[in-house]
C-alpha positions in Angstrom: -8.8 2.0 -7.0 -9.6 3.1 -3.5 -9.0 0.9 -0.5 -10.7 2.2 2.6 -10.8 -0.5 5.3 -8.9 -3.6 6.0 -9.0 -6.0 8.9 -7.6 -9.4 9.8 -10.0 -12.2 9.1 -9.3 -13.6 12.5 -10.7 -10.4 14.1 -14.0 -10.4 12.3 -15.7 -12.3 9.5 -17.0 -9.4 7.4 -18.5 -5.9 7.4 -22.2 -5.2 7.9 -24.5 -4.0 5.2 -24.6 -0.6 6.8 -20.8 -0.4 6.9 -20.7 -1.5 3.2 -23.0 1.2 2.1 -21.1 3.8 4.1 -17.7 2.7 2.6 -19.2 2.7 -0.9 -20.4 6.3 -0.4 -17.0 7.4 0.8 -15.2 5.6 -2.0 -17.6 7.2 -4.5 -16.8 10.7 -3.3 -13.1 10.1 -3.5 -13.4 8.7 -7.0 -15.1 11.9 -8.1 -12.3 14.1 -6.8 -10.0 16.0 -9.1 -6.3 14.9 -9.3 -5.0 17.9 -7.4 -7.3 17.3 -4.5 -6.3 13.7 -4.3 -2.6 14.8 -4.3 -3.3 17.3 -1.5 -5.0 14.6 0.5 -2.0 12.3 0.1 0.4 15.0 1.0 -1.6 15.9 4.2 -1.7 12.2 5.2 -5.5 12.0 4.8 -4.9 9.4 2.1 -2.0 7.0 1.7 -1.0 5.6 -1.6 -0.2 1.9 -1.2 1.7 -0.1 -3.7 2.0 -3.9 -4.0 5.5 -3.6 -2.6 4.4 -1.5 0.4 5.0 -3.3 3.7 3.4 -0.7 6.0 
């Protein structure tokens, strides 16, 4: 699962169709990555693994 963008619903109602297409393209490229590249992105801070218990 890839989570790219979150916002408080009191800040805006939704994302635009253009934003949705862009986020889908970005998510698709991450989903195609090899495990070692994902691990490197996590270690560099480019990606952050979030768990259900994560409060950050």
